[in-house]
C-alpha positions in Angstrom: 54.8 6.0 8.8 53.8 8.9 11.7 51.1 11.0 11.1 51.9 14.3 12.0 49.2 17.1 13.0 49.0 19.7 10.7 47.5 22.9 11.1 45.7 22.6 7.4 44.1 19.9 9.2 42.9 21.7 12.2 41.5 24.6 9.8 39.7 22.1 7.7 38.2 20.4 10.9 37.6 24.1 12.8 35.7 24.9 9.5 33.6 22.0 8.5 32.3 21.9 12.2 32.0 25.8 11.7 29.7 25.3 9.4 27.8 22.4 10.6 27.3 24.7 14.2 26.5 27.6 11.8 24.0 25.4 9.8 21.6 24.4 13.0 21.5 28.5 13.8 20.3 29.0 9.9 16.7 28.2 10.6 15.6 29.3 13.5 14.4 25.9 15.9 15.5 23.6 14.0 17.4 20.6 15.7 16.8 23.0 18.7 14.4 20.1 20.3 12.8 23.1 22.7 9.5 23.4 20.5 10.1 27.0 20.0 9.8 27.0 15.9 6.4 28.2 15.1 7.2 28.3 11.3 7.3 24.2 11.4 4.6 23.9 14.1 1.1 21.9 12.8 -0.7 23.8 15.5 0.5 27.2 13.7 -0.3 25.9 10.3 -3.7 24.3 11.7 -4.6 28.0 13.0 -3.6 30.1 10.0 -5.5 27.8 7.9 -8.3 27.9 10.4 -8.2 31.7 9.8 -8.5 31.6 6.1 -11.6 29.4 6.3 -13.7 31.8 8.8 -12.5 34.7 6.4 -13.1 32.9 3.3 -16.9 32.2 5.6 -16.7 36.0 5.8 -16.5 36.3 1.9 -19.1 34.1 1.5 -22.0 35.4 3.6 -21.0 38.9 1.9 -21.2 37.8 -1.7 -24.9 36.7 -0.7 -25.0 34.0 -3.3 -27.8 32.9 -4.7 -28.9 29.1 -4.9 -27.1 28.5 -8.1 -24.1 30.5 -6.8 -24.2 28.5 -3.3 -24.4 25.4 -5.1 -21.3 26.0 -7.2 -19.8 27.3 -4.2 -20.3 24.1 -2.2 -19.4 21.9 -4.8 -15.7 23.9 -5.5 -15.5 23.5 -1.7 -16.3 19.9 -0.8 -14.5 18.6 -4.5 -11.4 20.7 -2.6 -11.5 19.1 0.3 -12.2 15.6 -1.1 -9.0 16.4 -3.5 -6.6 16.9 -0.8 -7.8 13.5 0.6 -7.7 11.6 -2.6 -3.8 13.6 -3.2 -2.8 13.3 0.9 -3.5 9.3 0.1 -1.8 9.3 -3.2 1.7 11.5 -1.5 1.3 8.0 0.8 1.4 5.5 -1.8 3.9 7.3 -4.1 6.1 7.8 -1.2 6.2 3.9 -0.4 6.6 3.1 -3.9 9.6 5.6 -3.7 11.0 3.6 -1.1 10.4 0.2 -2.5 12.6 1.3 -5.3 15.3 2.6 -4.1 15.3 0.4 -1.8 16.0 -2.6 -4.7 19.7 -3.1 -5.4 20.7 -2.0 -9.0 18.3 1.0 -9.1 16.7 1.9 -12.7 17.6 6.1 -12.2 15.5 7.0 -15.6 12.5 4.9 -14.2 12.9 6.0 -10.7 12.3 9.7 -12.5 9.6 8.7 -15.4 7.6 7.5 -12.1 8.1 11.0 -10.1 7.3 12.6 -13.4 4.0 10.6 -13.7 2.7 11.6 -10.2 3.6 15.1 -10.5 1.4 15.2 -13.7 -1.2 13.9 -12.3 -0.7 16.5 -8.6 -1.1 18.8 -11.8 -4.2 17.2 -13.2 -6.1 17.4 -9.8 -5.1 21.1 -9.6 -6.1 22.5 -13.0 -9.6 20.0 -12.4 -10.0 22.0 -9.0 -9.1 25.3 -10.1 -11.7 24.9 -13.0 -14.3 24.3 -10.4 -13.5 27.6 -8.5 -13.1 29.4 -12.2 -16.9 28.3 -13.3 -17.9 29.6 -9.7 -16.8 32.6 -9.8 -18.2 33.2 -13.4 -21.1 32.7 -12.1 -21.2 35.6 -9.8 -22.1 38.9 -11.0 -20.4 42.3 -11.4 -20.6 43.4 -7.8 -19.9 40.2 -6.7 -16.4 39.6 -8.7 -16.1 43.5 -7.1 -16.1 41.8 -3.9 -13.8 38.6 -4.8 -11.2 41.1 -6.3 -11.2 43.0 -2.8 -11.0 40.1 -0.7 -7.8 38.8 -2.7 -6.3 42.7 -2.7 -6.3 42.8 1.2 -4.9 39.4 1.5 -1.7 40.5 -1.1 -0.9 43.7 0.5 -1.0 42.3 4.2 1.0 39.4 2.1 -0.9 36.5 3.1 -0.7 35.2 0.4 2.9 34.4 0.6 3.1 33.5 4.1 0.1 31.2 3.6 1.6 29.7 0.2 5.1 30.2 0.9 6.3 30.7 4.2 7.6 34.3 3.6 6.7 36.9 5.7 6.5 39.7 2.6 7.4 39.7 -0.5 11.0 41.0 -1.6 13.4 41.8 1.4 10.6 43.1 3.6 12.0 40.2 6.5 15.3 42.0 6.8 13.3 44.9 8.7 10.7 46.5 9.0 7.6 45.6 10.5 8.3 41.9 9.8 4.5 41.4 9.1 
């Protein structure tokens, strides 16, 4: 049987290839291989973290903490760092577990999703413990110190840093499509 080249088949191939090409340009730098993608660059992420830590150190100095408050602050920051390391290791282990689970023939999807839910619950519990330590530190502050903390976060929200660092957004809403782009 002779296969004919149809216009519909050519159009379908053209649309698929156009869709693949468009998706490569949808996220700047992804797939280009030229290293110009600053958003996913580990160097830029570390620079942002460094800037936040410097701002946090400045806030710490501005608060003029007493010995009790300083101990709570240090405990909260140290536990935060230890918690990140613990979670990083736990994520690696979870990833390996999922790879092994999915590599076996006859995947039990129910068991896999149960393990994922357990892991997410573990992550949430860790976050809640760290939040409680930070809140305990905040509650030990005086009214004037709490006001400085409020102003610190107000400034960060106004500049959009919270969304840039946490979610990768330039600003809330649609400001990233125009305007100053900050």
